[in-house]
mmJSON file of the N, C-alpha and C atoms, coordinates in Angstrom:
{"data_MODEL":{"atom_site":{
"group_PDB":["ATOM","ATOM","ATOM","ATOM","ATOM","ATOM","ATOM","ATOM","ATOM","ATOM","ATOM","ATOM","ATOM","ATOM","ATOM","ATOM","ATOM","ATOM","ATOM","ATOM","ATOM","ATOM","ATOM","ATOM","ATOM","ATOM","ATOM","ATOM","ATOM","ATOM","ATOM","ATOM","ATOM","ATOM","ATOM","ATOM","ATOM","ATOM","ATOM","ATOM","ATOM","ATOM","ATOM","ATOM","ATOM","ATOM","ATOM","ATOM","ATOM","ATOM","ATOM","ATOM","ATOM","ATOM","ATOM","ATOM","ATOM","ATOM","ATOM","ATOM","ATOM","ATOM","ATOM","ATOM","ATOM","ATOM","ATOM","ATOM","ATOM","ATOM","ATOM","ATOM","ATOM","ATOM","ATOM","ATOM","ATOM","ATOM","ATOM","ATOM","ATOM","ATOM","ATOM","ATOM","ATOM","ATOM","ATOM","ATOM","ATOM","ATOM","ATOM","ATOM","ATOM","ATOM","ATOM","ATOM","ATOM","ATOM","ATOM","ATOM","ATOM","ATOM","ATOM","ATOM","ATOM","ATOM","ATOM","ATOM","ATOM","ATOM","ATOM","ATOM","ATOM","ATOM","ATOM","ATOM","ATOM","ATOM","ATOM","ATOM","ATOM","ATOM","ATOM","ATOM","ATOM","ATOM","ATOM","ATOM","ATOM","ATOM","ATOM","ATOM","ATOM","ATOM","ATOM","ATOM","ATOM","ATOM","ATOM","ATOM","ATOM","ATOM","ATOM","ATOM","ATOM","ATOM","ATOM","ATOM","ATOM","ATOM","ATOM","ATOM","ATOM","ATOM","ATOM","ATOM","ATOM","ATOM","ATOM","ATOM","ATOM","ATOM","ATOM","ATOM","ATOM","ATOM","ATOM","ATOM","ATOM","ATOM","ATOM","ATOM","ATOM","ATOM","ATOM","ATOM","ATOM","ATOM","ATOM","ATOM","ATOM","ATOM","ATOM","ATOM","ATOM","ATOM","ATOM","ATOM","ATOM","ATOM","ATOM","ATOM","ATOM","ATOM","ATOM","ATOM","ATOM","ATOM","ATOM","ATOM","ATOM","ATOM","ATOM","ATOM","ATOM","ATOM","ATOM","ATOM","ATOM","ATOM"],
"id":[1,2,3,4,5,6,7,8,9,10,11,12,13,14,15,16,17,18,19,20,21,22,23,24,25,26,27,28,29,30,31,32,33,34,35,36,37,38,39,40,41,42,43,44,45,46,47,48,49,50,51,52,53,54,55,56,57,58,59,60,61,62,63,64,65,66,67,68,69,70,71,72,73,74,75,76,77,78,79,80,81,82,83,84,85,86,87,88,89,90,91,92,93,94,95,96,97,98,99,100,101,102,103,104,105,106,107,108,109,110,111,112,113,114,115,116,117,118,119,120,121,122,123,124,125,126,127,128,129,130,131,132,133,134,135,136,137,138,139,140,141,142,143,144,145,146,147,148,149,150,151,152,153,154,155,156,157,158,159,160,161,162,163,164,165,166,167,168,169,170,171,172,173,174,175,176,177,178,179,180,181,182,183,184,185,186,187,188,189,190,191,192,193,194,195,196,197,198,199,200,201,202,203,204,205,206,207,208,209,210],
"type_symbol":["N","C","C","N","C","C","N","C","C","N","C","C","N","C","C","N","C","C","N","C","C","N","C","C","N","C","C","N","C","C","N","C","C","N","C","C","N","C","C","N","C","C","N","C","C","N","C","C","N","C","C","N","C","C","N","C","C","N","C","C","N","C","C","N","C","C","N","C","C","N","C","C","N","C","C","N","C","C","N","C","C","N","C","C","N","C","C","N","C","C","N","C","C","N","C","C","N","C","C","N","C","C","N","C","C","N","C","C","N","C","C","N","C","C","N","C","C","N","C","C","N","C","C","N","C","C","N","C","C","N","C","C","N","C","C","N","C","C","N","C","C","N","C","C","N","C","C","N","C","C","N","C","C","N","C","C","N","C","C","N","C","C","N","C","C","N","C","C","N","C","C","N","C","C","N","C","C","N","C","C","N","C","C","N","C","C","N","C","C","N","C","C","N","C","C","N","C","C","N","C","C","N","C","C","N","C","C","N","C","C"],
"label_atom_id":["N","CA","C","N","CA","C","N","CA","C","N","CA","C","N","CA","C","N","CA","C","N","CA","C","N","CA","C","N","CA","C","N","CA","C","N","CA","C","N","CA","C","N","CA","C","N","CA","C","N","CA","C","N","CA","C","N","CA","C","N","CA","C","N","CA","C","N","CA","C","N","CA","C","N","CA","C","N","CA","C","N","CA","C","N","CA","C","N","CA","C","N","CA","C","N","CA","C","N","CA","C","N","CA","C","N","CA","C","N","CA","C","N","CA","C","N","CA","C","N","CA","C","N","CA","C","N","CA","C","N","CA","C","N","CA","C","N","CA","C","N","CA","C","N","CA","C","N","CA","C","N","CA","C","N","CA","C","N","CA","C","N","CA","C","N","CA","C","N","CA","C","N","CA","C","N","CA","C","N","CA","C","N","CA","C","N","CA","C","N","CA","C","N","CA","C","N","CA","C","N","CA","C","N","CA","C","N","CA","C","N","CA","C","N","CA","C","N","CA","C","N","CA","C","N","CA","C","N","CA","C","N","CA","C","N","CA","C","N","CA","C","N","CA","C"],
"label_alt_id":[null,null,null,null,null,null,null,null,null,null,null,null,null,null,null,null,null,null,null,null,null,null,null,null,null,null,null,null,null,null,null,null,null,null,null,null,null,null,null,null,null,null,null,null,null,null,null,null,null,null,null,null,null,null,null,null,null,null,null,null,null,null,null,null,null,null,null,null,null,null,null,null,null,null,null,null,null,null,null,null,null,null,null,null,null,null,null,null,null,null,null,null,null,null,null,null,null,null,null,null,null,null,null,null,null,null,null,null,null,null,null,null,null,null,null,null,null,null,null,null,null,null,null,null,null,null,null,null,null,null,null,null,null,null,null,null,null,null,null,null,null,null,null,null,null,null,null,null,null,null,null,null,null,null,null,null,null,null,null,null,null,null,null,null,null,null,null,null,null,null,null,null,null,null,null,null,null,null,null,null,null,null,null,null,null,null,null,null,null,null,null,null,null,null,null,null,null,null,null,null,null,null,null,null,null,null,null,null,null,null],
"label_comp_id":["UNK","UNK","UNK","UNK","UNK","UNK","UNK","UNK","UNK","UNK","UNK","UNK","UNK","UNK","UNK","UNK","UNK","UNK","UNK","UNK","UNK","UNK","UNK","UNK","UNK","UNK","UNK","UNK","UNK","UNK","UNK","UNK","UNK","UNK","UNK","UNK","UNK","UNK","UNK","UNK","UNK","UNK","UNK","UNK","UNK","UNK","UNK","UNK","UNK","UNK","UNK","UNK","UNK","UNK","UNK","UNK","UNK","UNK","UNK","UNK","UNK","UNK","UNK","UNK","UNK","UNK","UNK","UNK","UNK","UNK","UNK","UNK","UNK","UNK","UNK","UNK","UNK","UNK","UNK","UNK","UNK","UNK","UNK","UNK","UNK","UNK","UNK","UNK","UNK","UNK","UNK","UNK","UNK","UNK","UNK","UNK","UNK","UNK","UNK","UNK","UNK","UNK","UNK","UNK","UNK","UNK","UNK","UNK","UNK","UNK","UNK","UNK","UNK","UNK","UNK","UNK","UNK","UNK","UNK","UNK","UNK","UNK","UNK","UNK","UNK","UNK","UNK","UNK","UNK","UNK","UNK","UNK","UNK","UNK","UNK","UNK","UNK","UNK","UNK","UNK","UNK","UNK","UNK","UNK","UNK","UNK","UNK","UNK","UNK","UNK","UNK","UNK","UNK","UNK","UNK","UNK","UNK","UNK","UNK","UNK","UNK","UNK","UNK","UNK","UNK","UNK","UNK","UNK","UNK","UNK","UNK","UNK","UNK","UNK","UNK","UNK","UNK","UNK","UNK","UNK","UNK","UNK","UNK","UNK","UNK","UNK","UNK","UNK","UNK","UNK","UNK","UNK","UNK","UNK","UNK","UNK","UNK","UNK","UNK","UNK","UNK","UNK","UNK","UNK","UNK","UNK","UNK","UNK","UNK","UNK"],
"label_asym_id":["A","A","A","A","A","A","A","A","A","A","A","A","A","A","A","A","A","A","A","A","A","A","A","A","A","A","A","A","A","A","A","A","A","A","A","A","A","A","A","A","A","A","A","A","A","A","A","A","A","A","A","A","A","A","A","A","A","A","A","A","A","A","A","A","A","A","A","A","A","A","A","A","A","A","A","A","A","A","A","A","A","A","A","A","A","A","A","A","A","A","A","A","A","A","A","A","A","A","A","A","A","A","A","A","A","A","A","A","A","A","A","A","A","A","A","A","A","A","A","A","A","A","A","A","A","A","A","A","A","A","A","A","A","A","A","A","A","A","A","A","A","A","A","A","A","A","A","A","A","A","A","A","A","A","A","A","A","A","A","A","A","A","A","A","A","A","A","A","A","A","A","A","A","A","A","A","A","A","A","A","A","A","A","A","A","A","A","A","A","A","A","A","A","A","A","A","A","A","A","A","A","A","A","A","A","A","A","A","A","A"],
"label_entity_id":["1","1","1","1","1","1","1","1","1","1","1","1","1","1","1","1","1","1","1","1","1","1","1","1","1","1","1","1","1","1","1","1","1","1","1","1","1","1","1","1","1","1","1","1","1","1","1","1","1","1","1","1","1","1","1","1","1","1","1","1","1","1","1","1","1","1","1","1","1","1","1","1","1","1","1","1","1","1","1","1","1","1","1","1","1","1","1","1","1","1","1","1","1","1","1","1","1","1","1","1","1","1","1","1","1","1","1","1","1","1","1","1","1","1","1","1","1","1","1","1","1","1","1","1","1","1","1","1","1","1","1","1","1","1","1","1","1","1","1","1","1","1","1","1","1","1","1","1","1","1","1","1","1","1","1","1","1","1","1","1","1","1","1","1","1","1","1","1","1","1","1","1","1","1","1","1","1","1","1","1","1","1","1","1","1","1","1","1","1","1","1","1","1","1","1","1","1","1","1","1","1","1","1","1","1","1","1","1","1","1"],
"label_seq_id":[1,1,1,2,2,2,3,3,3,4,4,4,5,5,5,6,6,6,7,7,7,8,8,8,9,9,9,10,10,10,11,11,11,12,12,12,13,13,13,14,14,14,15,15,15,16,16,16,17,17,17,18,18,18,19,19,19,20,20,20,21,21,21,22,22,22,23,23,23,24,24,24,25,25,25,26,26,26,27,27,27,28,28,28,29,29,29,30,30,30,31,31,31,32,32,32,33,33,33,34,34,34,35,35,35,36,36,36,37,37,37,38,38,38,39,39,39,40,40,40,41,41,41,42,42,42,43,43,43,44,44,44,45,45,45,46,46,46,47,47,47,48,48,48,49,49,49,50,50,50,51,51,51,52,52,52,53,53,53,54,54,54,55,55,55,56,56,56,57,57,57,58,58,58,59,59,59,60,60,60,61,61,61,62,62,62,63,63,63,64,64,64,65,65,65,66,66,66,67,67,67,68,68,68,69,69,69,70,70,70],
"pdbx_PDB_ins_code":[null,null,null,null,null,null,null,null,null,null,null,null,null,null,null,null,null,null,null,null,null,null,null,null,null,null,null,null,null,null,null,null,null,null,null,null,null,null,null,null,null,null,null,null,null,null,null,null,null,null,null,null,null,null,null,null,null,null,null,null,null,null,null,null,null,null,null,null,null,null,null,null,null,null,null,null,null,null,null,null,null,null,null,null,null,null,null,null,null,null,null,null,null,null,null,null,null,null,null,null,null,null,null,null,null,null,null,null,null,null,null,null,null,null,null,null,null,null,null,null,null,null,null,null,null,null,null,null,null,null,null,null,null,null,null,null,null,null,null,null,null,null,null,null,null,null,null,null,null,null,null,null,null,null,null,null,null,null,null,null,null,null,null,null,null,null,null,null,null,null,null,null,null,null,null,null,null,null,null,null,null,null,null,null,null,null,null,null,null,null,null,null,null,null,null,null,null,null,null,null,null,null,null,null,null,null,null,null,null,null],
"Cartn_x":[-5.446,-4.688,-3.313,-2.317,-0.945,-0.739,0.327,0.651,2.15,2.496,3.885,4.121,5.083,5.366,6.434,6.135,7.084,8.247,8.036,9.083,9.284,10.511,10.825,10.665,10.312,10.201,8.792,8.669,7.352,6.566,7.286,6.625,7.55,6.996,7.794,7.346,8.292,7.939,7.224,6.219,5.423,6.291,7.223,8.062,8.919,9.371,10.167,9.315,8.068,7.176,6.959,6.744,6.549,7.779,8.969,10.21,10.373,10.173,10.356,9.419,8.223,7.257,7.505,8.428,8.719,7.676,6.849,5.81,6.396,7.556,8.287,9.748,10.477,11.869,12.852,12.451,13.397,12.663,13.44,12.883,12.366,13.063,12.632,11.275,11.101,9.825,8.723,9.041,8.062,7.587,8.516,8.164,7.294,7.541,6.75,5.306,5.129,3.762,2.982,3.681,3.016,2.602,3.519,3.221,2.097,1.997,0.959,-0.402,-0.479,-1.755,-2.197,-1.236,-1.57,-1.628,-1.28,-1.231,-2.287,-2.986,-3.938,-3.525,-3.833,-3.617,-4.972,-5.448,-6.773,-7.862,-7.74,-8.755,-8.665,-7.722,-7.574,-6.254,-6.279,-5.051,-4.025,-2.804,-1.718,-0.609,-0.261,0.785,2.06,2.1,3.328,4.256,5.411,6.337,6.839,7.06,7.608,6.522,5.284,4.182,4.529,4.392,4.723,3.558,3.791,2.777,2.969,1.9,1.971,1.072,1.219,0.427,-1.066,-1.782,-3.223,-3.627,-2.682,-3.019,-2.938,-3.742,-3.766,-3.322,-2.392,-1.849,-2.231,-2.675,-3.042,-2.318,-1.888,-1.229,-1.327,-1.756,-1.793,-2.502,-3.628,-4.4,-3.872,-2.84,-2.266,-2.621,-2.81,-3.176,-2.372,-1.928,-1.19,-1.599,-1.693,-1.982,-0.711,-0.407,0.795,0.465,1.311,1.124,2.327,2.118,3.198,4.286],
"Cartn_y":[119.061,120.286,119.926,120.623,120.397,120.942,120.456,120.975,121.237,122.122,122.48,122.283,121.444,121.17,122.119,122.748,123.668,122.938,121.68,120.937,121.518,121.847,122.367,123.876,124.519,125.979,126.438,127.554,128.04,128.711,129.186,129.888,129.909,130.359,130.602,131.948,132.76,134.042,133.774,134.57,134.382,134.367,135.308,135.352,134.085,133.544,132.311,131.111,131.081,129.974,129.908,131.061,131.082,130.549,130.905,130.418,128.911,128.476,127.061,126.15,126.635,125.838,125.901,126.77,126.886,127.676,128.43,129.237,130.472,130.909,132.031,131.616,132.322,131.953,132.57,133.679,134.361,135.071,135.466,136.241,137.585,138.166,139.46,139.321,138.252,138.03,137.793,137.052,136.797,138.112,138.993,140.275,141.122,141.038,141.803,141.295,139.968,139.446,139.657,139.624,139.897,141.363,142.263,143.702,144.065,143.331,143.589,143.013,142.359,141.836,140.553,139.786,138.547,137.321,137.484,136.351,136.54,135.447,135.508,134.531,134.919,134.067,133.936,132.71,132.439,133.268,133.415,134.09,135.603,136.198,137.66,138.038,139.094,139.553,139.943,139.464,139.759,140.477,141.678,142.454,142.595,141.98,142.022,140.9,141.261,140.284,139.281,139.762,138.907,138.415,138.432,137.937,136.531,136.298,135.004,134.038,132.994,131.987,130.838,130.51,129.475,128.3,127.203,126.008,126.325,125.753,125.938,126.989,127.788,128.821,128.267,128.848,128.445,129.631,129.357,130.388,130.04,131.054,130.857,131.866,131.375,132.241,131.591,132.34,131.895,130.551,130.379,129.148,127.987,128.204,127.145,127.429,126.366,126.523,125.531,126.0,125.129,125.422,124.374,124.519,124.221,125.081,124.916,124.046,123.047,122.133,122.224,121.747,121.784,120.798],
"Cartn_z":[-207.458,-207.238,-206.681,-207.149,-206.706,-205.293,-204.651,-203.32,-203.23,-202.312,-202.05,-200.563,-200.191,-198.783,-198.253,-197.124,-196.49,-195.832,-195.495,-194.797,-193.41,-193.062,-191.728,-191.63,-192.748,-192.766,-192.377,-191.648,-191.225,-192.352,-193.396,-194.499,-195.716,-196.83,-198.037,-198.597,-199.058,-199.663,-200.98,-201.279,-202.492,-203.746,-203.858,-205.066,-205.188,-204.055,-204.078,-204.484,-204.038,-204.382,-205.897,-206.518,-207.968,-208.696,-208.196,-208.795,-208.568,-207.342,-206.999,-207.784,-208.074,-208.833,-210.334,-210.761,-212.177,-212.949,-212.237,-212.877,-213.544,-213.072,-213.669,-213.802,-214.657,-214.903,-213.924,-213.278,-212.393,-211.262,-210.266,-209.169,-209.646,-210.609,-211.151,-211.834,-212.609,-213.279,-212.252,-211.194,-210.139,-209.526,-209.24,-208.625,-209.547,-210.852,-211.815,-211.862,-211.983,-212.094,-210.801,-209.66,-208.372,-208.317,-208.662,-208.63,-209.592,-210.697,-211.693,-211.298,-210.132,-209.657,-210.331,-210.86,-211.569,-210.658,-209.385,-208.453,-207.363,-207.032,-205.922,-204.834,-203.606,-202.438,-201.755,-201.649,-201.07,-201.763,-203.077,-203.867,-203.943,-203.219,-203.228,-203.898,-204.714,-205.373,-204.308,-204.484,-203.542,-204.298,-203.844,-204.521,-203.695,-202.526,-201.709,-202.172,-202.684,-203.241,-202.205,-201.007,-199.95,-198.985,-199.423,-198.599,-198.106,-196.81,-196.223,-196.437,-197.224,-197.509,-196.523,-195.797,-194.763,-195.145,-194.403,-194.665,-194.652,-195.61,-195.704,-196.721,-197.184,-198.157,-199.582,-200.474,-201.876,-202.732,-203.637,-204.516,-205.953,-206.709,-208.111,-208.99,-210.169,-211.14,-212.52,-213.504,-214.907,-215.069,-214.401,-214.538,-213.736,-212.952,-212.118,-210.659,-209.9,-208.491,-207.661,-206.496,-205.585,-204.157,-203.36,-201.934,-201.149,-200.204,-199.394,-198.186,-197.947,-196.817,-195.878,-194.66,-193.657,-193.985],
"occupancy":[1.0,1.0,1.0,1.0,1.0,1.0,1.0,1.0,1.0,1.0,1.0,1.0,1.0,1.0,1.0,1.0,1.0,1.0,1.0,1.0,1.0,1.0,1.0,1.0,1.0,1.0,1.0,1.0,1.0,1.0,1.0,1.0,1.0,1.0,1.0,1.0,1.0,1.0,1.0,1.0,1.0,1.0,1.0,1.0,1.0,1.0,1.0,1.0,1.0,1.0,1.0,1.0,1.0,1.0,1.0,1.0,1.0,1.0,1.0,1.0,1.0,1.0,1.0,1.0,1.0,1.0,1.0,1.0,1.0,1.0,1.0,1.0,1.0,1.0,1.0,1.0,1.0,1.0,1.0,1.0,1.0,1.0,1.0,1.0,1.0,1.0,1.0,1.0,1.0,1.0,1.0,1.0,1.0,1.0,1.0,1.0,1.0,1.0,1.0,1.0,1.0,1.0,1.0,1.0,1.0,1.0,1.0,1.0,1.0,1.0,1.0,1.0,1.0,1.0,1.0,1.0,1.0,1.0,1.0,1.0,1.0,1.0,1.0,1.0,1.0,1.0,1.0,1.0,1.0,1.0,1.0,1.0,1.0,1.0,1.0,1.0,1.0,1.0,1.0,1.0,1.0,1.0,1.0,1.0,1.0,1.0,1.0,1.0,1.0,1.0,1.0,1.0,1.0,1.0,1.0,1.0,1.0,1.0,1.0,1.0,1.0,1.0,1.0,1.0,1.0,1.0,1.0,1.0,1.0,1.0,1.0,1.0,1.0,1.0,1.0,1.0,1.0,1.0,1.0,1.0,1.0,1.0,1.0,1.0,1.0,1.0,1.0,1.0,1.0,1.0,1.0,1.0,1.0,1.0,1.0,1.0,1.0,1.0,1.0,1.0,1.0,1.0,1.0,1.0,1.0,1.0,1.0,1.0,1.0,1.0],
"B_iso_or_equiv":[0.0,0.0,0.0,0.0,0.0,0.0,0.0,0.0,0.0,0.0,0.0,0.0,0.0,0.0,0.0,0.0,0.0,0.0,0.0,0.0,0.0,0.0,0.0,0.0,0.0,0.0,0.0,0.0,0.0,0.0,0.0,0.0,0.0,0.0,0.0,0.0,0.0,0.0,0.0,0.0,0.0,0.0,0.0,0.0,0.0,0.0,0.0,0.0,0.0,0.0,0.0,0.0,0.0,0.0,0.0,0.0,0.0,0.0,0.0,0.0,0.0,0.0,0.0,0.0,0.0,0.0,0.0,0.0,0.0,0.0,0.0,0.0,0.0,0.0,0.0,0.0,0.0,0.0,0.0,0.0,0.0,0.0,0.0,0.0,0.0,0.0,0.0,0.0,0.0,0.0,0.0,0.0,0.0,0.0,0.0,0.0,0.0,0.0,0.0,0.0,0.0,0.0,0.0,0.0,0.0,0.0,0.0,0.0,0.0,0.0,0.0,0.0,0.0,0.0,0.0,0.0,0.0,0.0,0.0,0.0,0.0,0.0,0.0,0.0,0.0,0.0,0.0,0.0,0.0,0.0,0.0,0.0,0.0,0.0,0.0,0.0,0.0,0.0,0.0,0.0,0.0,0.0,0.0,0.0,0.0,0.0,0.0,0.0,0.0,0.0,0.0,0.0,0.0,0.0,0.0,0.0,0.0,0.0,0.0,0.0,0.0,0.0,0.0,0.0,0.0,0.0,0.0,0.0,0.0,0.0,0.0,0.0,0.0,0.0,0.0,0.0,0.0,0.0,0.0,0.0,0.0,0.0,0.0,0.0,0.0,0.0,0.0,0.0,0.0,0.0,0.0,0.0,0.0,0.0,0.0,0.0,0.0,0.0,0.0,0.0,0.0,0.0,0.0,0.0,0.0,0.0,0.0,0.0,0.0,0.0],
"pdbx_formal_charge":[null,null,null,null,null,null,null,null,null,null,null,null,null,null,null,null,null,null,null,null,null,null,null,null,null,null,null,null,null,null,null,null,null,null,null,null,null,null,null,null,null,null,null,null,null,null,null,null,null,null,null,null,null,null,null,null,null,null,null,null,null,null,null,null,null,null,null,null,null,null,null,null,null,null,null,null,null,null,null,null,null,null,null,null,null,null,null,null,null,null,null,null,null,null,null,null,null,null,null,null,null,null,null,null,null,null,null,null,null,null,null,null,null,null,null,null,null,null,null,null,null,null,null,null,null,null,null,null,null,null,null,null,null,null,null,null,null,null,null,null,null,null,null,null,null,null,null,null,null,null,null,null,null,null,null,null,null,null,null,null,null,null,null,null,null,null,null,null,null,null,null,null,null,null,null,null,null,null,null,null,null,null,null,null,null,null,null,null,null,null,null,null,null,null,null,null,null,null,null,null,null,null,null,null,null,null,null,null,null,null],
"auth_seq_id":[1,1,1,2,2,2,3,3,3,4,4,4,5,5,5,6,6,6,7,7,7,8,8,8,9,9,9,10,10,10,11,11,11,12,12,12,13,13,13,14,14,14,15,15,15,16,16,16,17,17,17,18,18,18,19,19,19,20,20,20,21,21,21,22,22,22,23,23,23,24,24,24,25,25,25,26,26,26,27,27,27,28,28,28,29,29,29,30,30,30,31,31,31,32,32,32,33,33,33,34,34,34,35,35,35,36,36,36,37,37,37,38,38,38,39,39,39,40,40,40,41,41,41,42,42,42,43,43,43,44,44,44,45,45,45,46,46,46,47,47,47,48,48,48,49,49,49,50,50,50,51,51,51,52,52,52,53,53,53,54,54,54,55,55,55,56,56,56,57,57,57,58,58,58,59,59,59,60,60,60,61,61,61,62,62,62,63,63,63,64,64,64,65,65,65,66,66,66,67,67,67,68,68,68,69,69,69,70,70,70],
"auth_comp_id":["UNK","UNK","UNK","UNK","UNK","UNK","UNK","UNK","UNK","UNK","UNK","UNK","UNK","UNK","UNK","UNK","UNK","UNK","UNK","UNK","UNK","UNK","UNK","UNK","UNK","UNK","UNK","UNK","UNK","UNK","UNK","UNK","UNK","UNK","UNK","UNK","UNK","UNK","UNK","UNK","UNK","UNK","UNK","UNK","UNK","UNK","UNK","UNK","UNK","UNK","UNK","UNK","UNK","UNK","UNK","UNK","UNK","UNK","UNK","UNK","UNK","UNK","UNK","UNK","UNK","UNK","UNK","UNK","UNK","UNK","UNK","UNK","UNK","UNK","UNK","UNK","UNK","UNK","UNK","UNK","UNK","UNK","UNK","UNK","UNK","UNK","UNK","UNK","UNK","UNK","UNK","UNK","UNK","UNK","UNK","UNK","UNK","UNK","UNK","UNK","UNK","UNK","UNK","UNK","UNK","UNK","UNK","UNK","UNK","UNK","UNK","UNK","UNK","UNK","UNK","UNK","UNK","UNK","UNK","UNK","UNK","UNK","UNK","UNK","UNK","UNK","UNK","UNK","UNK","UNK","UNK","UNK","UNK","UNK","UNK","UNK","UNK","UNK","UNK","UNK","UNK","UNK","UNK","UNK","UNK","UNK","UNK","UNK","UNK","UNK","UNK","UNK","UNK","UNK","UNK","UNK","UNK","UNK","UNK","UNK","UNK","UNK","UNK","UNK","UNK","UNK","UNK","UNK","UNK","UNK","UNK","UNK","UNK","UNK","UNK","UNK","UNK","UNK","UNK","UNK","UNK","UNK","UNK","UNK","UNK","UNK","UNK","UNK","UNK","UNK","UNK","UNK","UNK","UNK","UNK","UNK","UNK","UNK","UNK","UNK","UNK","UNK","UNK","UNK","UNK","UNK","UNK","UNK","UNK","UNK"],
"auth_asym_id":["A","A","A","A","A","A","A","A","A","A","A","A","A","A","A","A","A","A","A","A","A","A","A","A","A","A","A","A","A","A","A","A","A","A","A","A","A","A","A","A","A","A","A","A","A","A","A","A","A","A","A","A","A","A","A","A","A","A","A","A","A","A","A","A","A","A","A","A","A","A","A","A","A","A","A","A","A","A","A","A","A","A","A","A","A","A","A","A","A","A","A","A","A","A","A","A","A","A","A","A","A","A","A","A","A","A","A","A","A","A","A","A","A","A","A","A","A","A","A","A","A","A","A","A","A","A","A","A","A","A","A","A","A","A","A","A","A","A","A","A","A","A","A","A","A","A","A","A","A","A","A","A","A","A","A","A","A","A","A","A","A","A","A","A","A","A","A","A","A","A","A","A","A","A","A","A","A","A","A","A","A","A","A","A","A","A","A","A","A","A","A","A","A","A","A","A","A","A","A","A","A","A","A","A","A","A","A","A","A","A"],
"auth_atom_id":["N","CA","C","N","CA","C","N","CA","C","N","CA","C","N","CA","C","N","CA","C","N","CA","C","N","CA","C","N","CA","C","N","CA","C","N","CA","C","N","CA","C","N","CA","C","N","CA","C","N","CA","C","N","CA","C","N","CA","C","N","CA","C","N","CA","C","N","CA","C","N","CA","C","N","CA","C","N","CA","C","N","CA","C","N","CA","C","N","CA","C","N","CA","C","N","CA","C","N","CA","C","N","CA","C","N","CA","C","N","CA","C","N","CA","C","N","CA","C","N","CA","C","N","CA","C","N","CA","C","N","CA","C","N","CA","C","N","CA","C","N","CA","C","N","CA","C","N","CA","C","N","CA","C","N","CA","C","N","CA","C","N","CA","C","N","CA","C","N","CA","C","N","CA","C","N","CA","C","N","CA","C","N","CA","C","N","CA","C","N","CA","C","N","CA","C","N","CA","C","N","CA","C","N","CA","C","N","CA","C","N","CA","C","N","CA","C","N","CA","C","N","CA","C","N","CA","C","N","CA","C","N","CA","C","N","CA","C","N","CA","C","N","CA","C"],
"pdbx_PDB_model_num":[1,1,1,1,1,1,1,1,1,1,1,1,1,1,1,1,1,1,1,1,1,1,1,1,1,1,1,1,1,1,1,1,1,1,1,1,1,1,1,1,1,1,1,1,1,1,1,1,1,1,1,1,1,1,1,1,1,1,1,1,1,1,1,1,1,1,1,1,1,1,1,1,1,1,1,1,1,1,1,1,1,1,1,1,1,1,1,1,1,1,1,1,1,1,1,1,1,1,1,1,1,1,1,1,1,1,1,1,1,1,1,1,1,1,1,1,1,1,1,1,1,1,1,1,1,1,1,1,1,1,1,1,1,1,1,1,1,1,1,1,1,1,1,1,1,1,1,1,1,1,1,1,1,1,1,1,1,1,1,1,1,1,1,1,1,1,1,1,1,1,1,1,1,1,1,1,1,1,1,1,1,1,1,1,1,1,1,1,1,1,1,1,1,1,1,1,1,1,1,1,1,1,1,1,1,1,1,1,1,1]
}}}
């Protein structure tokens, strides 16, 4: 499973994570797929576009999965 390192940041917004990983082409597309219930965080559908993703959480979208690390 892939991982995403937060580095010095305490969290990353869900819509930004999708963009940074290249899972979507734009922030607008990220917001649409999140609003449509296509993204899960720790196995539960997440519809908040700016949901703060912190270390230890797992995000899934379109058959891809990533774990966020500190």
